C-alpha positions in Angstrom: 0.0 0.0 0.0 1.4 3.4 -1.0 1.4 6.3 1.3 -0.4 9.4 0.1 1.5 12.4 1.5 -0.3 15.1 3.3 1.5 17.9 1.4 0.7 21.1 -0.4 1.1 20.7 -4.1 4.1 22.4 -5.7 1.8 23.9 -8.3 1.6 26.8 -5.9 5.2 27.9 -5.3 4.3 30.1 -2.4 3.2 27.1 -0.3 5.5 24.6 1.4 5.2 20.9 2.1 4.7 19.3 5.5 7.7 19.4 7.8 9.6 16.1 8.5 11.2 16.4 12.0 12.2 12.7 12.0 14.7 13.4 9.2 16.3 16.0 11.5 16.6 13.3 14.2 18.1 10.9 11.7 20.8 13.4 10.9 22.2 12.9 14.3 22.3 9.2 14.0 24.4 9.6 10.9 26.7 11.9 12.7 26.9 9.5 15.6 28.1 6.7 13.2 31.0 8.9 12.2 31.8 9.6 15.9 31.8 5.9 16.8 34.2 5.2 13.9 36.6 8.0 14.9 36.5 7.4 18.7 37.2 3.7 18.4 40.2 3.9 16.0 43.4 2.2 17.1 45.6 5.0 15.8 45.4 8.7 15.8 45.7 10.2 12.3 47.4 13.3 13.9 50.0 11.0 15.7 50.1 7.8 13.6 52.8 6.2 15.8 51.1 6.7 19.1 48.5 4.4 20.7 45.1 5.8 20.6 42.6 3.5 22.1 41.1 3.8 25.7 41.0 0.0 26.1 44.0 -1.8 27.7 42.6 -5.1 26.4 43.8 -5.3 22.8 41.1 -7.8 21.9 38.3 -5.5 23.0 40.0 -2.5 21.3 40.4 -4.3 18.0 36.9 -5.8 18.1 35.4 -2.3 18.6 37.6 -0.8 15.9 36.7 -3.5 13.4 33.0 -3.3 14.2 32.8 0.5 13.8 35.3 0.8 11.0 32.6 1.0 8.4 30.3 3.3 10.5 32.0 6.5 9.3 31.8 5.6 5.6 28.1 4.6 6.0 27.3 7.8 8.0 28.7 10.0 5.3 26.7 8.1 2.6 23.6 8.5 4.7 24.2 12.3 4.8 24.6 12.4 1.0 21.4 10.6 0.3 19.5 12.6 3.0 20.8 15.9 1.5 19.3 15.1 -1.9 16.0 14.1 -0.3 15.5 17.1 2.0 16.7 19.7 -0.6 14.1 18.3 -3.1 11.4 18.1 -0.4 11.9 21.7 0.6 12.4 23.2 -2.8 9.8 25.2 -4.6 9.5 26.2 -8.3 10.6 29.7 -9.0 13.0 29.9 -6.0 15.9 32.1 -6.8 19.2 30.3 -7.5 21.3 33.0 -5.9 19.2 32.8 -2.7 19.6 29.0 -2.5 23.3 29.2 -3.0 23.6 32.0 -0.4 21.8 29.9 2.2 23.9 26.8 1.5 27.1 28.8 1.8 25.9 30.4 5.0 25.1 26.9 6.4 28.5 25.4 5.6 31.3 28.1 5.6 30.9 29.8 9.0 31.2 26.5 10.9 33.9 25.3 8.6 36.0 28.5 8.9 35.8 28.4 12.7 36.9 24.8 12.9 39.5 25.3 10.2 41.0 28.2 12.1 41.1 26.3 15.4 42.7 23.3 13.7 45.4 25.6 12.1 46.0 27.2 15.5 46.2 24.0 17.5 47.9 21.4 15.3 47.9 22.1 11.6 50.0 25.2 11.3 52.7 23.3 9.4 50.2 22.4 6.7 51.7 23.5 3.3 50.0 26.2 1.2 48.9 23.7 -1.5 46.9 21.9 1.1 45.5 24.5 3.5 44.3 27.0 0.9 42.1 24.5 -1.1 40.9 23.2 2.3 39.8 26.7 3.3 37.8 27.1 0.2 36.5 23.4 0.3 37.9 22.2 -3.0 40.7 20.1 -1.6 38.9 16.7 -2.2 39.2 17.3 -5.9 43.0 16.7 -5.4 44.3 13.1 -5.2 47.2 14.1 -2.9 46.8 12.5 0.5 48.3 15.5 2.3 45.7 17.8 0.7 42.6 15.6 1.0 43.3 14.9 4.7 44.6 18.3 5.6 43.7 20.6 8.5 40.2 19.6 9.8 40.1 16.5 7.7 36.3 15.5 7.9 35.7 18.7 5.9 36.5 16.7 2.8 32.8 15.7 2.6 31.8 19.3 2.4 33.5 19.5 -1.0 30.9 17.0 -2.2 28.1 18.9 -0.6 29.3 22.1 -2.3 29.2 20.3 -5.6 25.7 19.0 -4.8 24.6 22.5 -4.0 26.2 24.0 -7.1 24.4 21.5 -9.4 21.1 21.2 -7.5 19.3 24.1 -9.4 20.0 22.1 -12.6 19.3 18.7 -11.2 15.9 19.7 -9.6 14.7 20.8 -13.0 15.6 17.5 -14.5 14.3 15.4 -11.6 10.9 17.2 -11.7 10.6 16.3 -15.4 10.8 12.6 -14.7 7.4 11.0 -15.1 6.0 9.3 -12.0 5.9 6.0 -13.9 9.7 6.1 -14.4 10.8 7.3 -10.9 11.6 3.8 -9.7 13.6 3.1 -12.8 15.7 6.2 -12.2 16.1 5.3 -8.5 17.4 1.9 -9.5 19.7 3.6 -12.1 21.3 5.8 -9.3 21.8 2.7 -7.1 23.4 0.9 -10.0 25.6 4.0 -10.4 26.9 3.5 -6.9 27.7 -0.1 -7.8 29.4 1.0 -11.0 31.7 3.3 -9.1 32.8 0.4 -6.9 33.5 -1.8 -9.9 35.3 1.0 -11.9 37.4 1.7 -8.8 39.3 -1.5 -9.2 40.6 -0.3 -12.6 41.9 3.1 -11.4 45.6 3.1 -12.0 48.1 3.7 -9.2 50.6 1.8 -7.1 51.0 3.9 -3.9 49.4 2.6 -0.8 48.9 3.8 2.7 49.2 1.5 5.7 46.0 -0.3 6.5 44.3 0.5 3.2 43.0 -2.3 0.9 43.1 0.1 -2.1 45.8 2.2 -3.7 45.7 5.9 -2.8 44.1 6.7 -6.2 41.5 4.1 -5.8 40.6 5.2 -2.3 40.4 8.8 -3.4 38.3 8.1 -6.5 35.7 5.9 -4.8 35.4 7.8 -1.5 36.6 11.4 -1.4 36.4 12.5 -5.1 33.1 14.5 -5.2 31.7 13.6 -8.7 31.2 9.9 -8.0 29.2 10.7 -4.9 26.6 12.5 -7.1 24.8 9.1 -7.5 23.9 9.1 -3.8 22.7 12.7 -3.8 20.5 12.3 -6.9 19.1 9.0 -5.5 17.9 11.0 -2.5 16.3 13.6 -4.8 14.4 10.9 -6.7 13.3 9.2 -3.5 11.8 12.5 -2.4 9.9 12.6 -5.7 8.6 9.1 -5.0 7.4 10.0 -1.5 5.8 13.2 -2.8 4.0 11.2 -5.5 2.6 8.9 -2.9 4.4 5.9 -4.5 6.4 4.8 -1.5 5.1 1.4 -0.2 4.1 1.2 3.5 7.4 -0.3 4.7 7.9 0.7 8.3 11.0 1.9 10.1 11.6 -1.4 12.0 11.8 -3.3 8.7 13.9 -0.7 7.1 16.2 -0.5 10.2 16.6 -4.3 10.1 17.7 -4.2 6.5 20.0 -1.4 7.3 21.6 -3.5 10.1 22.0 -6.4 7.5 23.6 -4.0 5.1 26.0 -2.7 7.8 27.0 -6.3 8.6 27.6 -6.8 4.9 29.9 -3.7 4.9 31.9 -5.3 7.7 32.4 -8.4 5.6 32.9 -6.8 2.2 36.2 -5.5 0.9 36.8 -1.9 0.0 35.4 -0.1 -2.0 32.2 -2.2 -1.8 32.0 -1.5 2.0 31.9 2.3 1.5 28.3 2.6 0.5 27.2 -0.2 -1.8 25.9 -2.7 0.8 23.8 0.0 2.6 22.7 2.3 -0.2 19.3 0.7 -0.6 18.6 0.3 3.2 19.6 4.0 3.7 17.0 5.1 1.1 14.4 2.9 2.8 15.1 4.3 6.3 14.8 7.9 5.0 11.6 7.2 3.1 10.1 5.2 5.9 10.9 8.0 8.4 9.4 10.7 6.1 6.3 8.7 5.5 5.9 8.1 9.2 5.9 11.9 9.7 3.3 12.4 7.0 1.1 9.9 8.8 1.7 11.6 12.1 3.6 8.7 13.5 7.1 10.2 13.8 7.3 9.6 17.5 10.8 9.5 19.1 12.8 10.4 16.0 10.8 13.6 15.6 10.7 14.3 19.3 12.3 17.4 20.9 15.5 15.7 22.0 16.2 14.1 18.6 15.4 17.3 16.8 17.8 19.2 19.0 20.5 16.6 18.4 19.8 16.9 14.7 20.2 20.6 14.8 23.7 20.3 16.3 24.7 17.3 14.1 26.6 19.4 11.5 28.7 21.1 14.3 29.0 17.7 16.0 30.5 16.3 12.9 33.0 19.2 12.3 34.4 19.4 15.9 35.3 15.7 16.1 38.9 16.1 15.1 39.4 18.9 17.6 37.9 16.9 20.4 38.9 13.3 19.6 42.2 13.5 17.8 43.6 16.6 19.4 41.9 17.2 22.7 41.8 13.6 24.0 45.6 12.9 23.7 46.4 16.3 25.1 44.5 15.5 28.3 45.1 11.7 28.7 48.2 11.1 26.6 48.3 7.4 25.5 47.0 5.9 28.7 44.7 2.9 28.5 42.0 1.6 31.0 40.0 -1.4 31.9 36.9 -2.1 29.8 34.4 -0.5 32.2 36.4 2.7 32.7 37.2 2.9 29.0 33.5 2.7 28.1 32.8 5.4 30.6 35.5 7.6 29.1 33.9 7.1 25.6 30.7 8.4 27.0 32.5 11.4 28.5 34.2 11.9 25.1 30.8 11.9 23.5 29.5 14.4 26.0 32.5 16.7 25.5 32.0 16.5 21.7 28.3 17.3 22.0 29.1 20.3 24.3 31.6 21.6 21.7 29.0 21.1 19.0 26.4 23.0 20.9 28.7 25.9 21.4 29.6 26.0 17.7 25.9 25.8 16.8 24.7 28.4 19.3 27.5 30.9 18.8 28.1 30.6 15.1 25.8 28.5 13.0 22.4 29.5 14.4 23.1 33.3 14.7 24.5 33.4 11.1 21.5 31.5 9.7 19.0 33.7 11.5 20.7 36.9 10.5 21.5 36.4 6.9 19.6 33.3 5.5 16.4 35.2 4.7 17.9 37.8 2.4 16.0 38.7 -0.8 12.3 39.4 -1.3 9.6 36.8 -1.5 6.1 37.5 -2.7 3.9 34.7 -1.4 0.3 34.7 -2.4 -0.6 32.8 0.8 2.2 32.9 3.3 2.9 29.6 5.0 2.7 29.5 8.8 5.9 30.7 10.5 6.9 27.3 11.7 6.9 25.9 8.2 8.7 28.8 6.8 11.4 28.7 9.5 12.1 25.1 9.0 12.2 25.1 5.3 14.7 28.0 5.3 17.1 26.1 7.4 17.2 28.1 10.6 15.7 25.8 13.1 14.9 22.2 13.3 13.3 20.4 10.4 15.7 19.5 7.6 16.2 21.7 4.6 19.3 20.0 3.2 21.5 21.0 6.0 23.7 18.0 6.0 27.4 17.5 6.0 
């Protein structure tokens, strides 16, 4: 049975669709996956020769590192699909391209510049010009040089992909809107096949240089994971899935079933070799989880994912993602050196690390991201025939708590 969305038709560009608070909550789950991958690593990328784990039992440390190794890759893929979905959901015909680009730039750059500056001040001052300058402008992932892609606040590599998505979205949304409803599923399958195609092509990317611990060559790792153009398949898949939900064509598959399939895909990622573990095993379940959560909101069944706590966590998720290097890879060794602890104490310290990271994220969100978005994101004149309620307008413009493409 398909779900008929309780939305306002886009034939009236002045009106907005229903809000989807559960997708804001899901954003934090994706950011948490990245945190778990980073916080359980055995070695610190900033100090590769130093021990990094909290756990004195090497068996426990390795088991956690192995289990969460794929979590970061999957979390980033989740963000990319979600970005395409919510941007399409919140878009309206006739929206000014310059206004869209301004809001996206205001969403990304202030947080990025603050964390970039802190990283340069604390540990990255020796970064060469050819690395820190592209990093500052978020074009560094277009380079296949390891010291450039992983420079300064290195999770910012994913923002290069987001900027490419934002740059192309005004063109893509026109094309996606032209797809007939009867062909939406075909195009969704084509995008998923594109993700598989990137994995297959990766094996034929030339290059011999390897980094320790990588299954792929440096060029292969870069092409399949960090290079922005191949990640467009995930973004466009999210756009098409939004169209499917808007058209009422999404079958009534609940979140529990979708989450179970996601867990199976995650297990597949643990077993699969790179690059198949990056996003291929979970790309379909990720789309299912997003559509199931959106459909639940439309039916008024969002529950805990759309609750106040999860929405707040979703609001700070972008900042939570960007401060991880500062807290985990710089701050933690500064305070605790390379000391290890028993399993119970180590787990407690991981919880403390999470709390500190969340506090830092809240500060960045409260002092930088939120004020900037409230002050400058509404520039330009709108001429709505029938203004939408304030809550809907706020959320679709990316200043408060319901997603409007504000992913990392």
